[in-house]
mmCIF file as Biopython writes it, N, C-alpha, C and O atoms, coordinates in Angstrom:
data_model
#
loop_
_atom_site.group_PDB
_atom_site.id
_atom_site.type_symbol
_atom_site.label_atom_id
_atom_site.label_alt_id
_atom_site.label_comp_id
_atom_site.label_asym_id
_atom_site.label_entity_id
_atom_site.label_seq_id
_atom_site.pdbx_PDB_ins_code
_atom_site.Cartn_x
_atom_site.Cartn_y
_atom_site.Cartn_z
_atom_site.occupancy
_atom_site.B_iso_or_equiv
_atom_site.auth_seq_id
_atom_site.auth_asym_id
_atom_site.pdbx_PDB_model_num
ATOM 1   N N  . MET A ? 1  ? 21.083 -5.240  30.186 1.0 0.0 1  A 1 
ATOM 2   C CA . MET A ? 1  ? 22.296 -4.709  29.621 1.0 0.0 1  A 1 
ATOM 3   C C  . MET A ? 1  ? 22.134 -4.546  28.126 1.0 0.0 1  A 1 
ATOM 4   O O  . MET A ? 1  ? 21.587 -5.431  27.468 1.0 0.0 1  A 1 
ATOM 5   N N  . PRO A ? 2  ? 22.585 -3.461  27.585 1.0 0.0 2  A 1 
ATOM 6   C CA . PRO A ? 2  ? 22.520 -3.281  26.135 1.0 0.0 2  A 1 
ATOM 7   C C  . PRO A ? 2  ? 23.396 -4.302  25.406 1.0 0.0 2  A 1 
ATOM 8   O O  . PRO A ? 2  ? 24.424 -4.737  25.926 1.0 0.0 2  A 1 
ATOM 9   N N  . VAL A ? 3  ? 22.981 -4.673  24.210 1.0 0.0 3  A 1 
ATOM 10  C CA . VAL A ? 3  ? 23.756 -5.599  23.389 1.0 0.0 3  A 1 
ATOM 11  C C  . VAL A ? 3  ? 25.156 -5.044  23.170 1.0 0.0 3  A 1 
ATOM 12  O O  . VAL A ? 3  ? 25.326 -3.860  22.878 1.0 0.0 3  A 1 
ATOM 13  N N  . GLY A ? 4  ? 26.150 -5.901  23.311 1.0 0.0 4  A 1 
ATOM 14  C CA . GLY A ? 4  ? 27.534 -5.503  23.082 1.0 0.0 4  A 1 
ATOM 15  C C  . GLY A ? 4  ? 28.214 -4.841  24.264 1.0 0.0 4  A 1 
ATOM 16  O O  . GLY A ? 4  ? 29.395 -4.502  24.180 1.0 0.0 4  A 1 
ATOM 17  N N  . SER A ? 5  ? 27.495 -4.649  25.373 1.0 0.0 5  A 1 
ATOM 18  C CA . SER A ? 5  ? 28.111 -4.012  26.527 1.0 0.0 5  A 1 
ATOM 19  C C  . SER A ? 5  ? 28.814 -5.064  27.393 1.0 0.0 5  A 1 
ATOM 20  O O  . SER A ? 5  ? 28.590 -6.263  27.225 1.0 0.0 5  A 1 
ATOM 21  N N  . THR A ? 6  ? 29.646 -4.618  28.300 1.0 0.0 6  A 1 
ATOM 22  C CA . THR A ? 6  ? 30.362 -5.509  29.204 1.0 0.0 6  A 1 
ATOM 23  C C  . THR A ? 6  ? 30.164 -5.045  30.643 1.0 0.0 6  A 1 
ATOM 24  O O  . THR A ? 6  ? 29.790 -3.901  30.898 1.0 0.0 6  A 1 
ATOM 25  N N  . ILE A ? 7  ? 30.423 -5.958  31.576 1.0 0.0 7  A 1 
ATOM 26  C CA . ILE A ? 7  ? 30.385 -5.613  32.996 1.0 0.0 7  A 1 
ATOM 27  C C  . ILE A ? 7  ? 31.597 -6.241  33.675 1.0 0.0 7  A 1 
ATOM 28  O O  . ILE A ? 7  ? 32.177 -7.198  33.162 1.0 0.0 7  A 1 
ATOM 29  N N  . ASP A ? 8  ? 31.965 -5.716  34.800 1.0 0.0 8  A 1 
ATOM 30  C CA . ASP A ? 8  ? 32.999 -6.302  35.647 1.0 0.0 8  A 1 
ATOM 31  C C  . ASP A ? 8  ? 32.301 -6.947  36.839 1.0 0.0 8  A 1 
ATOM 32  O O  . ASP A ? 8  ? 31.376 -6.371  37.412 1.0 0.0 8  A 1 
ATOM 33  N N  . LEU A ? 9  ? 32.749 -8.148  37.207 1.0 0.0 9  A 1 
ATOM 34  C CA . LEU A ? 9  ? 32.195 -8.849  38.348 1.0 0.0 9  A 1 
ATOM 35  C C  . LEU A ? 9  ? 33.234 -8.906  39.465 1.0 0.0 9  A 1 
ATOM 36  O O  . LEU A ? 9  ? 34.415 -9.143  39.210 1.0 0.0 9  A 1 
ATOM 37  N N  . LEU A ? 10 ? 32.798 -8.690  40.687 1.0 0.0 10 A 1 
ATOM 38  C CA . LEU A ? 10 ? 33.657 -8.850  41.847 1.0 0.0 10 A 1 
ATOM 39  C C  . LEU A ? 10 ? 33.216 -10.134 42.528 1.0 0.0 10 A 1 
ATOM 40  O O  . LEU A ? 10 ? 32.117 -10.209 43.077 1.0 0.0 10 A 1 
ATOM 41  N N  . ILE A ? 11 ? 34.081 -11.149 42.491 1.0 0.0 11 A 1 
ATOM 42  C CA . ILE A ? 11 ? 33.729 -12.469 43.000 1.0 0.0 11 A 1 
ATOM 43  C C  . ILE A ? 11 ? 34.735 -12.867 44.072 1.0 0.0 11 A 1 
ATOM 44  O O  . ILE A ? 11 ? 35.944 -12.752 43.870 1.0 0.0 11 A 1 
ATOM 45  N N  . ASP A ? 12 ? 34.230 -13.335 45.215 1.0 0.0 12 A 1 
ATOM 46  C CA . ASP A ? 12 ? 35.082 -13.833 46.295 1.0 0.0 12 A 1 
ATOM 47  C C  . ASP A ? 12 ? 35.530 -15.242 45.936 1.0 0.0 12 A 1 
ATOM 48  O O  . ASP A ? 12 ? 34.718 -16.167 45.917 1.0 0.0 12 A 1 
ATOM 49  N N  . MET A ? 13 ? 36.810 -15.408 45.653 1.0 0.0 13 A 1 
ATOM 50  C CA . MET A ? 13 ? 37.351 -16.706 45.226 1.0 0.0 13 A 1 
ATOM 51  C C  . MET A ? 13 ? 38.072 -17.407 46.371 1.0 0.0 13 A 1 
ATOM 52  O O  . MET A ? 13 ? 39.094 -18.054 46.146 1.0 0.0 13 A 1 
ATOM 53  N N  . SER A ? 14 ? 37.561 -17.291 47.591 1.0 0.0 14 A 1 
ATOM 54  C CA . SER A ? 14 ? 38.244 -17.886 48.746 1.0 0.0 14 A 1 
ATOM 55  C C  . SER A ? 14 ? 37.654 -19.237 49.157 1.0 0.0 14 A 1 
ATOM 56  O O  . SER A ? 14 ? 38.099 -19.821 50.144 1.0 0.0 14 A 1 
ATOM 57  N N  . ASN A ? 15 ? 36.677 -19.738 48.430 1.0 0.0 15 A 1 
ATOM 58  C CA . ASN A ? 15 ? 36.035 -21.010 48.767 1.0 0.0 15 A 1 
ATOM 59  C C  . ASN A ? 15 ? 36.382 -22.029 47.682 1.0 0.0 15 A 1 
ATOM 60  O O  . ASN A ? 15 ? 35.752 -22.033 46.624 1.0 0.0 15 A 1 
ATOM 61  N N  . PRO A ? 16 ? 37.379 -22.899 47.925 1.0 0.0 16 A 1 
ATOM 62  C CA . PRO A ? 16 ? 37.828 -23.847 46.898 1.0 0.0 16 A 1 
ATOM 63  C C  . PRO A ? 16 ? 36.719 -24.786 46.437 1.0 0.0 16 A 1 
ATOM 64  O O  . PRO A ? 16 ? 35.817 -25.140 47.197 1.0 0.0 16 A 1 
ATOM 65  N N  . GLY A ? 17 ? 36.815 -25.173 45.187 1.0 0.0 17 A 1 
ATOM 66  C CA . GLY A ? 17 ? 35.871 -26.130 44.626 1.0 0.0 17 A 1 
ATOM 67  C C  . GLY A ? 17 ? 35.448 -25.730 43.230 1.0 0.0 17 A 1 
ATOM 68  O O  . GLY A ? 17 ? 35.924 -24.736 42.681 1.0 0.0 17 A 1 
ATOM 69  N N  . ASP A ? 18 ? 34.545 -26.520 42.659 1.0 0.0 18 A 1 
ATOM 70  C CA . ASP A ? 18 ? 33.979 -26.234 41.343 1.0 0.0 18 A 1 
ATOM 71  C C  . ASP A ? 18 ? 32.704 -25.440 41.513 1.0 0.0 18 A 1 
ATOM 72  O O  . ASP A ? 18 ? 31.875 -25.762 42.365 1.0 0.0 18 A 1 
ATOM 73  N N  . TRP A ? 19 ? 32.542 -24.414 40.715 1.0 0.0 19 A 1 
ATOM 74  C CA . TRP A ? 19 ? 31.383 -23.520 40.789 1.0 0.0 19 A 1 
ATOM 75  C C  . TRP A ? 19 ? 30.797 -23.331 39.401 1.0 0.0 19 A 1 
ATOM 76  O O  . TRP A ? 19 ? 31.512 -23.420 38.402 1.0 0.0 19 A 1 
ATOM 77  N N  . MET A ? 20 ? 29.500 -23.070 39.337 1.0 0.0 20 A 1 
ATOM 78  C CA . MET A ? 20 ? 28.808 -22.861 38.076 1.0 0.0 20 A 1 
ATOM 79  C C  . MET A ? 20 ? 28.184 -21.471 38.059 1.0 0.0 20 A 1 
ATOM 80  O O  . MET A ? 20 ? 27.659 -21.001 39.068 1.0 0.0 20 A 1 
ATOM 81  N N  . MET A ? 21 ? 28.249 -20.823 36.909 1.0 0.0 21 A 1 
ATOM 82  C CA . MET A ? 21 ? 27.530 -19.564 36.682 1.0 0.0 21 A 1 
ATOM 83  C C  . MET A ? 21 ? 26.644 -19.772 35.471 1.0 0.0 21 A 1 
ATOM 84  O O  . MET A ? 21 ? 27.035 -20.448 34.520 1.0 0.0 21 A 1 
ATOM 85  N N  . HIS A ? 22 ? 25.451 -19.194 35.500 1.0 0.0 22 A 1 
ATOM 86  C CA . HIS A ? 22 ? 24.555 -19.348 34.362 1.0 0.0 22 A 1 
ATOM 87  C C  . HIS A ? 22 ? 23.605 -18.176 34.270 1.0 0.0 22 A 1 
ATOM 88  O O  . HIS A ? 22 ? 23.409 -17.429 35.229 1.0 0.0 22 A 1 
ATOM 89  N N  . CYS A ? 23 ? 23.026 -18.036 33.108 1.0 0.0 23 A 1 
ATOM 90  C CA . CYS A ? 23 ? 22.014 -17.018 32.859 1.0 0.0 23 A 1 
ATOM 91  C C  . CYS A ? 23 ? 20.682 -17.532 33.394 1.0 0.0 23 A 1 
ATOM 92  O O  . CYS A ? 23 ? 20.379 -18.718 33.259 1.0 0.0 23 A 1 
ATOM 93  N N  . HIS A ? 24 ? 19.890 -16.662 33.996 1.0 0.0 24 A 1 
ATOM 94  C CA . HIS A ? 24 ? 18.601 -17.069 34.554 1.0 0.0 24 A 1 
ATOM 95  C C  . HIS A ? 24 ? 17.455 -16.966 33.549 1.0 0.0 24 A 1 
ATOM 96  O O  . HIS A ? 24 ? 16.295 -17.159 33.916 1.0 0.0 24 A 1 
ATOM 97  N N  . ILE A ? 25 ? 17.757 -16.672 32.312 1.0 0.0 25 A 1 
ATOM 98  C CA . ILE A ? 25 ? 16.740 -16.706 31.258 1.0 0.0 25 A 1 
ATOM 99  C C  . ILE A ? 25 ? 16.807 -18.096 30.638 1.0 0.0 25 A 1 
ATOM 100 O O  . ILE A ? 25 ? 17.825 -18.470 30.055 1.0 0.0 25 A 1 
ATOM 101 N N  . ALA A ? 26 ? 15.727 -18.862 30.763 1.0 0.0 26 A 1 
ATOM 102 C CA . ALA A ? 26 ? 15.732 -20.284 30.393 1.0 0.0 26 A 1 
ATOM 103 C C  . ALA A ? 26 ? 16.238 -20.515 28.977 1.0 0.0 26 A 1 
ATOM 104 O O  . ALA A ? 26 ? 17.023 -21.435 28.748 1.0 0.0 26 A 1 
ATOM 105 N N  . GLU A ? 27 ? 15.807 -19.704 28.028 1.0 0.0 27 A 1 
ATOM 106 C CA . GLU A ? 27 ? 16.227 -19.886 26.641 1.0 0.0 27 A 1 
ATOM 107 C C  . GLU A ? 27 ? 17.737 -19.691 26.499 1.0 0.0 27 A 1 
ATOM 108 O O  . GLU A ? 27 ? 18.378 -20.378 25.704 1.0 0.0 27 A 1 
ATOM 109 N N  . HIS A ? 28 ? 18.302 -18.763 27.263 1.0 0.0 28 A 1 
ATOM 110 C CA . HIS A ? 28 ? 19.743 -18.524 27.203 1.0 0.0 28 A 1 
ATOM 111 C C  . HIS A ? 28 ? 20.493 -19.707 27.812 1.0 0.0 28 A 1 
ATOM 112 O O  . HIS A ? 28 ? 21.509 -20.141 27.268 1.0 0.0 28 A 1 
ATOM 113 N N  . LEU A ? 29 ? 20.003 -20.230 28.934 1.0 0.0 29 A 1 
ATOM 114 C CA . LEU A ? 29 ? 20.644 -21.373 29.570 1.0 0.0 29 A 1 
ATOM 115 C C  . LEU A ? 29 ? 20.652 -22.565 28.618 1.0 0.0 29 A 1 
ATOM 116 O O  . LEU A ? 29 ? 21.659 -23.262 28.497 1.0 0.0 29 A 1 
ATOM 117 N N  . GLU A ? 30 ? 19.530 -22.795 27.946 1.0 0.0 30 A 1 
ATOM 118 C CA . GLU A ? 30 ? 19.443 -23.892 26.979 1.0 0.0 30 A 1 
ATOM 119 C C  . GLU A ? 30 ? 20.394 -23.678 25.805 1.0 0.0 30 A 1 
ATOM 120 O O  . GLU A ? 30 ? 20.851 -24.642 25.192 1.0 0.0 30 A 1 
ATOM 121 N N  . ALA A ? 31 ? 20.695 -22.413 25.490 1.0 0.0 31 A 1 
ATOM 122 C CA . ALA A ? 31 ? 21.585 -22.094 24.373 1.0 0.0 31 A 1 
ATOM 123 C C  . ALA A ? 31 ? 23.062 -22.165 24.782 1.0 0.0 31 A 1 
ATOM 124 O O  . ALA A ? 31 ? 23.945 -21.912 23.963 1.0 0.0 31 A 1 
ATOM 125 N N  . GLY A ? 32 ? 23.326 -22.507 26.041 1.0 0.0 32 A 1 
ATOM 126 C CA . GLY A ? 32 ? 24.706 -22.698 26.466 1.0 0.0 32 A 1 
ATOM 127 C C  . GLY A ? 32 ? 25.310 -21.569 27.264 1.0 0.0 32 A 1 
ATOM 128 O O  . GLY A ? 32 ? 26.526 -21.544 27.452 1.0 0.0 32 A 1 
ATOM 129 N N  . MET A ? 33 ? 24.513 -20.633 27.740 1.0 0.0 33 A 1 
ATOM 130 C CA . MET A ? 33 ? 25.064 -19.523 28.522 1.0 0.0 33 A 1 
ATOM 131 C C  . MET A ? 33 ? 25.276 -19.976 29.965 1.0 0.0 33 A 1 
ATOM 132 O O  . MET A ? 33 ? 24.595 -19.525 30.886 1.0 0.0 33 A 1 
ATOM 133 N N  . MET A ? 34 ? 26.234 -20.873 30.131 1.0 0.0 34 A 1 
ATOM 134 C CA . MET A ? 34 ? 26.600 -21.410 31.430 1.0 0.0 34 A 1 
ATOM 135 C C  . MET A ? 34 ? 28.093 -21.689 31.398 1.0 0.0 34 A 1 
ATOM 136 O O  . MET A ? 34 ? 28.641 -22.016 30.346 1.0 0.0 34 A 1 
ATOM 137 N N  . LEU A ? 35 ? 28.752 -21.562 32.535 1.0 0.0 35 A 1 
ATOM 138 C CA . LEU A ? 35 ? 30.157 -21.912 32.608 1.0 0.0 35 A 1 
ATOM 139 C C  . LEU A ? 35 ? 30.468 -22.478 33.980 1.0 0.0 35 A 1 
ATOM 140 O O  . LEU A ? 35 ? 29.769 -22.214 34.958 1.0 0.0 35 A 1 
ATOM 141 N N  . LYS A ? 36 ? 31.536 -23.263 34.029 1.0 0.0 36 A 1 
ATOM 142 C CA . LYS A ? 36 ? 32.035 -23.810 35.284 1.0 0.0 36 A 1 
ATOM 143 C C  . LYS A ? 36 ? 33.445 -23.295 35.480 1.0 0.0 36 A 1 
ATOM 144 O O  . LYS A ? 36 ? 34.234 -23.251 34.536 1.0 0.0 36 A 1 
ATOM 145 N N  . PHE A ? 37 ? 33.764 -22.902 36.709 1.0 0.0 37 A 1 
ATOM 146 C CA . PHE A ? 37 ? 35.133 -22.523 37.018 1.0 0.0 37 A 1 
ATOM 147 C C  . PHE A ? 37 ? 35.557 -23.207 38.303 1.0 0.0 37 A 1 
ATOM 148 O O  . PHE A ? 37 ? 34.725 -23.528 39.151 1.0 0.0 37 A 1 
ATOM 149 N N  . SER A ? 38 ? 36.856 -23.428 38.442 1.0 0.0 38 A 1 
ATOM 150 C CA . SER A ? 38 ? 37.402 -24.100 39.612 1.0 0.0 38 A 1 
ATOM 151 C C  . SER A ? 38 ? 38.248 -23.124 40.411 1.0 0.0 38 A 1 
ATOM 152 O O  . SER A ? 38 ? 39.088 -22.414 39.860 1.0 0.0 38 A 1 
ATOM 153 N N  . VAL A ? 39 ? 38.015 -23.099 41.715 1.0 0.0 39 A 1 
ATOM 154 C CA . VAL A ? 39 ? 38.816 -22.296 42.637 1.0 0.0 39 A 1 
ATOM 155 C C  . VAL A ? 39 ? 39.751 -23.257 43.355 1.0 0.0 39 A 1 
ATOM 156 O O  . VAL A ? 39 ? 39.304 -24.209 43.995 1.0 0.0 39 A 1 
ATOM 157 N N  . LEU A ? 40 ? 41.052 -23.004 43.247 1.0 0.0 40 A 1 
ATOM 158 C CA . LEU A ? 40 ? 42.049 -23.862 43.870 1.0 0.0 40 A 1 
ATOM 159 C C  . LEU A ? 40 ? 42.280 -23.448 45.316 1.0 0.0 40 A 1 
ATOM 160 O O  . LEU A ? 40 ? 42.007 -22.309 45.696 1.0 0.0 40 A 1 
ATOM 161 N N  . ASP A ? 41 ? 42.782 -24.378 46.119 1.0 0.0 41 A 1 
ATOM 162 C CA . ASP A ? 41 ? 43.109 -24.037 47.501 1.0 0.0 41 A 1 
ATOM 163 C C  . ASP A ? 41 ? 44.405 -23.227 47.541 1.0 0.0 41 A 1 
ATOM 164 O O  . ASP A ? 41 ? 44.982 -22.927 46.496 1.0 0.0 41 A 1 
ATOM 165 N N  . GLU A ? 42 ? 44.858 -22.877 48.730 1.0 0.0 42 A 1 
ATOM 166 C CA . GLU A ? 42 ? 46.044 -22.027 48.867 1.0 0.0 42 A 1 
ATOM 167 C C  . GLU A ? 42 ? 47.303 -22.665 48.291 1.0 0.0 42 A 1 
ATOM 168 O O  . GLU A ? 42 ? 48.247 -21.961 47.933 1.0 0.0 42 A 1 
ATOM 169 N N  . ASP A ? 43 ? 47.323 -24.000 48.200 1.0 0.0 43 A 1 
ATOM 170 C CA . ASP A ? 43 ? 48.481 -24.702 47.645 1.0 0.0 43 A 1 
ATOM 171 C C  . ASP A ? 43 ? 48.375 -24.880 46.134 1.0 0.0 43 A 1 
ATOM 172 O O  . ASP A ? 43 ? 49.235 -25.513 45.521 1.0 0.0 43 A 1 
ATOM 173 N N  . GLY A ? 44 ? 47.332 -24.328 45.536 1.0 0.0 44 A 1 
ATOM 174 C CA . GLY A ? 44 ? 47.148 -24.455 44.091 1.0 0.0 44 A 1 
ATOM 175 C C  . GLY A ? 44 ? 46.586 -25.794 43.660 1.0 0.0 44 A 1 
ATOM 176 O O  . GLY A ? 44 ? 46.685 -26.167 42.491 1.0 0.0 44 A 1 
ATOM 177 N N  . LYS A ? 45 ? 45.993 -26.523 44.607 1.0 0.0 45 A 1 
ATOM 178 C CA . LYS A ? 45 ? 45.433 -27.826 44.307 1.0 0.0 45 A 1 
ATOM 179 C C  . LYS A ? 45 ? 43.910 -27.763 44.315 1.0 0.0 45 A 1 
ATOM 180 O O  . LYS A ? 45 ? 43.304 -26.936 44.996 1.0 0.0 45 A 1 
ATOM 181 N N  . GLU A ? 46 ? 43.308 -28.663 43.535 1.0 0.0 46 A 1 
ATOM 182 C CA . GLU A ? 46 ? 41.860 -28.743 43.539 1.0 0.0 46 A 1 
ATOM 183 C C  . GLU A ? 46 ? 41.398 -29.438 44.805 1.0 0.0 46 A 1 
ATOM 184 O O  . GLU A ? 46 ? 42.021 -30.400 45.256 1.0 0.0 46 A 1 
ATOM 185 N N  . GLU A ? 47 ? 40.316 -28.956 45.375 1.0 0.0 47 A 1 
ATOM 186 C CA . GLU A ? 47 ? 39.731 -29.545 46.577 1.0 0.0 47 A 1 
ATOM 187 C C  . GLU A ? 47 ? 39.147 -30.902 46.232 1.0 0.0 47 A 1 
ATOM 188 O O  . GLU A ? 47 ? 38.394 -31.020 45.265 1.0 0.0 47 A 1 
ATOM 189 N N  . MET A ? 48 ? 39.472 -31.905 46.985 1.0 0.0 48 A 1 
ATOM 190 C CA . MET A ? 48 ? 38.921 -33.247 46.750 1.0 0.0 48 A 1 
ATOM 191 C C  . MET A ? 48 ? 37.714 -33.451 47.646 1.0 0.0 48 A 1 
ATOM 192 O O  . MET A ? 48 ? 37.739 -33.074 48.818 1.0 0.0 48 A 1 
ATOM 193 N N  . PRO A ? 49 ? 36.640 -34.054 47.099 1.0 0.0 49 A 1 
ATOM 194 C CA . PRO A ? 49 ? 35.427 -34.276 47.919 1.0 0.0 49 A 1 
ATOM 195 C C  . PRO A ? 49 ? 35.655 -35.284 49.018 1.0 0.0 49 A 1 
ATOM 196 O O  . PRO A ? 49 ? 34.739 -35.577 49.787 1.0 0.0 49 A 1 
#
């Protein structure tokens, strides 16, 4: 992707829980290009393990 460009992601958010996304370039991952997001269940609650 060119510098400064953006993309739209289509993600299926039907599986409750905590999920991680990260860059697959090792140097970028080490620089913090990672995030965690939580998908809530139908009642708006976090899934308990």
